DRENTOR-748935 format. One line per 4 residues: number of its first residue (from 1); their letters; for each residue x, y, z of C-alpha. Coordinates in steps of 0.2 Angstrom, whole numbers. Example, Ala and Ser with C-alpha at 12.3 -4.5 7.8 and 13.67 -1.06 7.14 Angstrom:
! DRENTOR-748935
1 = AS = 62 -22 39 | 68 -5 36
END
This chain:
! DRENTOR-748935
1 = MPRS = 56 -410 206 | 44 -410 222 | 53 -405 239 | 50 -401 256
5 = GPRP = 56 -389 269 | 56 -370 277 | 57 -357 262 | 58 -337 266
9 = AETT = 43 -329 261 | 44 -326 245 | 34 -316 228 | 32 -325 213
13 = DTLV = 19 -324 199 | 11 -337 201 | 4 -349 214 | -5 -364 213
17 = VGAG = -13 -372 228 | -14 -390 229 | -3 -403 219 | -17 -415 213
21 = AAGL = -23 -419 195 | -30 -400 194 | -16 -391 201 | -1 -400 192
25 = SAAR = -11 -399 173 | -13 -381 176 | 3 -376 183 | 12 -386 169
29 = ELRR = 0 -376 157 | 6 -360 166 | 24 -365 166 | 24 -369 147
33 = AGRA = 18 -353 144 | 31 -344 152 | 26 -341 169 | 33 -343 184
37 = VTVL = 25 -355 195 | 25 -361 213 | 13 -375 217 | 9 -377 236
41 = EART = 5 -393 242 | 0 -398 262 | 3 -415 259 | 21 -424 257
45 = RTGG = 20 -430 240 | 10 -426 226 | -7 -432 215 | -21 -428 231
49 = RLWT = -34 -441 227 | -24 -450 215 | -11 -460 228 | -3 -474 223
53 = QEWQ = 5 -484 238 | 16 -499 238 | 9 -512 248 | 17 -530 251
57 = GLRI = 29 -530 235 | 13 -521 225 | 6 -504 218 | -11 -501 222
61 = DLGA = -22 -485 222 | -29 -480 236 | -37 -466 230 | -44 -464 208
65 = SWIH = -45 -482 199 | -50 -480 183 | -50 -469 167 | -69 -469 164
69 = GVRG = -70 -469 144 | -56 -472 134 | -60 -463 118 | -58 -443 120
73 = NPVT = -51 -445 137 | -38 -433 141 | -32 -445 153 | -29 -457 140
77 = DLAA = -18 -445 132 | -8 -440 148 | -7 -461 150 | 1 -462 135
81 = EAGA = 12 -448 136 | 19 -456 154 | 22 -471 146 | 9 -479 161
85 = ATVV = 1 -496 156 | -17 -499 157 | -28 -515 157 | -45 -517 151
89 = YDVG = -56 -518 168 | -77 -512 163 | -88 -517 175 | -104 -508 174
93 = TLDY = -113 -501 190 | -130 -507 185 | -125 -520 174 | -133 -536 181
97 = ATGE = -128 -549 168 | -119 -564 173 | -110 -566 159 | -90 -562 155
101 = GTVL = -83 -554 169 | -97 -553 183 | -104 -565 194 | -120 -565 204
105 = YTAD = -124 -569 221 | -141 -568 229 | -144 -562 249 | -143 -580 254
109 = GRRA = -127 -585 247 | -135 -593 230 | -127 -589 211 | -141 -582 202
113 = AGAE = -145 -592 188 | -145 -584 172 | -165 -580 171 | -165 -572 188
117 = ARRM = -150 -561 184 | -158 -558 166 | -175 -552 176 | -163 -541 188
121 = RDDV = -156 -533 174 | -171 -530 164 | -180 -523 180 | -164 -509 183
125 = RRTG = -163 -504 166 | -186 -502 163 | -183 -490 181 | -166 -482 173
129 = RALY = -177 -476 157 | -192 -469 168 | -177 -461 180 | -167 -453 166
133 = ALAG = -184 -448 159 | -191 -440 176 | -170 -430 180 | -174 -417 167
137 = KAPA = -186 -410 173 | -185 -414 192 | -187 -401 204 | -168 -396 214
141 = DRSL = -174 -403 230 | -180 -421 223 | -168 -435 226 | -165 -450 220
145 = ADGL = -174 -459 232 | -189 -449 228 | -187 -455 210 | -188 -472 212
149 = AEVL = -201 -470 224 | -210 -460 209 | -207 -473 197 | -206 -491 203
153 = PTLG = -225 -491 208 | -229 -488 190 | -218 -500 184 | -226 -513 193
157 = LAGP = -214 -517 204 | -215 -522 221 | -208 -532 235 | -192 -541 232
161 = RAAA = -190 -534 215 | -194 -517 220 | -180 -519 234 | -165 -526 222
165 = VREA = -169 -510 210 | -168 -499 226 | -151 -508 230 | -145 -508 214
169 = FGRM = -149 -488 211 | -141 -486 229 | -126 -496 222 | -124 -484 208
173 = AEDD = -126 -467 219 | -114 -473 232 | -100 -479 218 | -105 -465 206
177 = WGAG = -108 -453 217 | -100 -457 235 | -119 -452 240 | -136 -459 246
181 = AGEL = -149 -463 236 | -159 -450 248 | -143 -436 247 | -140 -438 227
185 = ALAA = -151 -425 217 | -163 -435 205 | -158 -422 192 | -138 -426 194
189 = LALG = -142 -442 183 | -147 -429 168 | -129 -420 170 | -113 -423 164
193 = EDHE = -104 -431 148 | -99 -450 147 | -84 -454 138 | -86 -469 126
197 = GAEV = -71 -484 125 | -67 -496 139 | -64 -493 157 | -46 -494 160
201 = VFPR = -34 -498 177 | -15 -497 180 | -5 -510 186 | 9 -498 191
205 = GYGQ = -2 -485 199 | -13 -470 193 | 1 -460 202 | 12 -463 187
209 = LTDH = 1 -446 179 | 3 -433 191 | 21 -440 195 | 26 -436 178
213 = LAEG = 14 -419 178 | 25 -415 192 | 42 -417 183 | 51 -398 183
217 = LDVR = 40 -391 194 | 43 -380 207 | 31 -390 221 | 34 -387 239
221 = LGHV = 27 -402 249 | 21 -401 266 | 15 -381 264 | -4 -383 272
225 = VTHV = -13 -366 266 | -21 -356 281 | -27 -342 273 | -27 -330 258
229 = DHGG = -31 -311 256 | -33 -307 241 | -38 -288 244 | -21 -278 246
233 = ADGV = -13 -267 232 | 4 -279 229 | -4 -293 226 | -13 -310 233
237 = VVRT = -5 -315 251 | -7 -335 254 | -1 -339 272 | 4 -356 275
241 = RDHG = 4 -365 292 | 22 -367 294 | 29 -359 283 | 26 -342 282
245 = AFTA = 17 -333 267 | 19 -330 250 | 14 -318 240 | 9 -318 219
249 = RRVL = 0 -309 207 | -12 -321 206 | -17 -336 213 | -25 -353 207
253 = LTLP = -34 -364 221 | -39 -382 219 | -45 -386 236 | -57 -400 236
257 = LGVL = -74 -396 239 | -73 -403 256 | -61 -393 263 | -69 -379 256
261 = KAGD = -84 -383 263 | -76 -386 282 | -69 -368 281 | -51 -373 284
265 = VTFA = -46 -358 272 | -51 -343 276 | -53 -328 264 | -50 -310 266
269 = PALP = -62 -302 257 | -74 -315 260 | -78 -325 243 | -94 -319 235
273 = EAKQ = -110 -324 240 | -113 -335 224 | -99 -346 228 | -99 -347 245
277 = QAVR = -118 -354 241 | -113 -367 230 | -100 -374 242 | -114 -376 252
281 = RLGM = -126 -384 243 | -115 -395 233 | -111 -411 242 | -94 -420 245
285 = GTYD = -96 -438 244 | -88 -454 253 | -79 -467 245 | -68 -480 251
289 = KVYL = -58 -493 250 | -54 -512 259 | -40 -521 250 | -38 -539 256
293 = RFPH = -21 -550 251 | -24 -568 255 | -11 -585 253 | -19 -590 238
297 = VFWD = -37 -587 228 | -51 -594 231 | -65 -584 223 | -75 -586 205
301 = DADL = -63 -582 188 | -73 -565 187 | -67 -547 188 | -83 -543 199
305 = IRQQ = -93 -552 213 | -109 -546 216 | -120 -549 230 | -138 -541 231
309 = GGGA = -140 -538 249 | -123 -541 251 | -115 -539 268 | -123 -530 284
313 = QGAF = -130 -514 283 | -125 -514 264 | -106 -515 265 | -97 -529 254
317 = ANWF = -109 -529 239 | -97 -530 227 | -80 -537 227 | -65 -533 213
321 = NLHR = -55 -547 207 | -37 -539 205 | -26 -557 203 | -28 -554 184
325 = VLGA = -21 -535 186 | -8 -535 200 | -3 -554 197 | -5 -558 216
329 = PVLV = -22 -564 228 | -30 -548 230 | -48 -545 232 | -52 -526 235
333 = ALAG = -72 -521 241 | -76 -502 238 | -88 -495 247 | -98 -477 247
337 = GPVA = -109 -464 255 | -117 -469 271 | -109 -487 271 | -91 -479 268
341 = RRLE = -95 -467 283 | -100 -480 295 | -85 -491 291 | -76 -475 293
345 = ARED = -80 -476 312 | -73 -494 315 | -57 -499 316 | -49 -508 306
349 = AAVV = -50 -527 314 | -69 -524 313 | -69 -519 296 | -60 -534 290
353 = REAL = -70 -545 301 | -86 -538 291 | -79 -542 275 | -73 -559 281
357 = TALR = -90 -564 285 | -97 -555 269 | -83 -568 259 | -89 -581 270
361 = GLYG = -107 -581 267 | -103 -587 247 | -88 -596 251 | -88 -604 268
365 = EAVP = -73 -611 276 | -64 -609 260 | -60 -592 265 | -44 -590 274
369 = EPVA = -36 -575 285 | -27 -562 274 | -10 -560 276 | -11 -541 273
373 = HRVT = -27 -528 275 | -27 -507 268 | -43 -497 272 | -44 -481 266
377 = RWAA = -53 -467 276 | -55 -452 265 | -68 -441 274 | -54 -440 288
381 = DPYA = -41 -435 276 | -40 -418 283 | -33 -412 266 | -48 -419 255
385 = RGAY = -63 -421 267 | -72 -434 255 | -70 -442 241 | -78 -432 227
389 = SFPA = -90 -419 226 | -109 -425 220 | -124 -415 215 | -134 -414 232
393 = AGFR = -154 -412 232 | -155 -395 235 | -141 -388 222 | -144 -377 208
397 = PGDH = -141 -377 190 | -127 -365 190 | -117 -368 204 | -103 -378 197
401 = EALA = -101 -364 185 | -101 -353 201 | -88 -363 212 | -77 -362 196
405 = APVG = -77 -343 192 | -63 -330 195 | -65 -318 209 | -57 -302 198
409 = DRLY = -42 -306 189 | -33 -310 204 | -41 -330 212 | -44 -343 200
413 = FAGE = -53 -360 206 | -50 -377 198 | -55 -396 204 | -68 -407 200
417 = ATSA = -80 -399 208 | -79 -385 197 | -82 -396 182 | -99 -397 179
421 = EHSS = -99 -410 165 | -87 -420 172 | -88 -418 191 | -81 -433 202
425 = TVHG = -70 -438 189 | -51 -438 186 | -53 -432 168 | -64 -419 175
429 = ALLS = -49 -412 187 | -36 -411 174 | -48 -403 161 | -55 -388 175
433 = GLRA = -35 -386 177 | -33 -382 159 | -47 -372 160 | -41 -360 174
437 = ARQL = -25 -361 166 | -32 -352 150 | -43 -340 158 | -27 -334 170
441 = LGAP = -16 -332 154 | -31 -322 147 | -32 -310 160 | -24 -294 158
END
């Protein structure tokens, strides 16, 4: 089981750096193959960007929340193996229909009529088809914002209708990638593979899965890796801030892209130039949550409450109703990209005030003061420096593969950012760990 505390310097067959989904899935695979494996984790908990916390007698997810498509998804199998119950919570980023599960409000706080919502939905879908047609042949430096500027006039969309579409795709970029429309590569729309089936969440928290993966593994908590020397004759030396050095024949690194971009871990010799360029060109997105618990429910009986133009400077456009999931009067707002970066610079009290102003624009004085709140700041987290990666405008095809490529037969790499097909997802992290473990096991 995970444990903390100083240990003398030691030698092992394989070191895994990072006890998130990628690192733990890899470590378990290696251990099952008979390898001696030690996992070094900077935090005082396992899970990485999966973080379930006890709050107000509930278990809430401060990081990842969803299994995105349950059919054929390895996370679905892992959840069943761990005995983790799920609840269907299926809300589409671009679905502006006011049907089951979703309520839409206009910028002035009026509940959108059916015809109005359907027109917005149809505008978004037509624009989406045009954007996806462009994405497959888009130059690397073109952004989603550039694509919108090209296709909206060709579709005859202008004025408020065009603004609503730009906002919808801006929210998509923020939610799916943690980036602004001007930061996300247009080509990103043509990347990746989606799993089909319902989207589900965990009433008792996503962390059940990484807790399960960690069972029986040698996980050293509070071990902040600072330097990796992979040029010596006697193996790879991994130095930590407070717990000395570890030596291993091979090392698997699952450091988040944000940590690699910040240079918080140094390498000798330096990593190959192709890998360094991939680190520079790929983006690290920001995606945060604002949980509010109220004394009672005052909002619509819907899973998702949307507002076009919701909140100041784009914040609090989407409210997720967790009453059905948690059995308590809880709303959570999710903010990504530039909106999240702006909120991270503010104190909790100011963020909560802004959230309440947005809610009162919809529900008036029926909105009471919350009894508790919880605000995340993933960009400020030194062991993540963001929520998940995204293909930034200017990235190159092959960057994910370059990031994933081993260095000789000593250094291996995993994590969601190393997955071209499933970046930014838990299943991408999980699959990348299994891929890296199998690469390592196949080494001479």
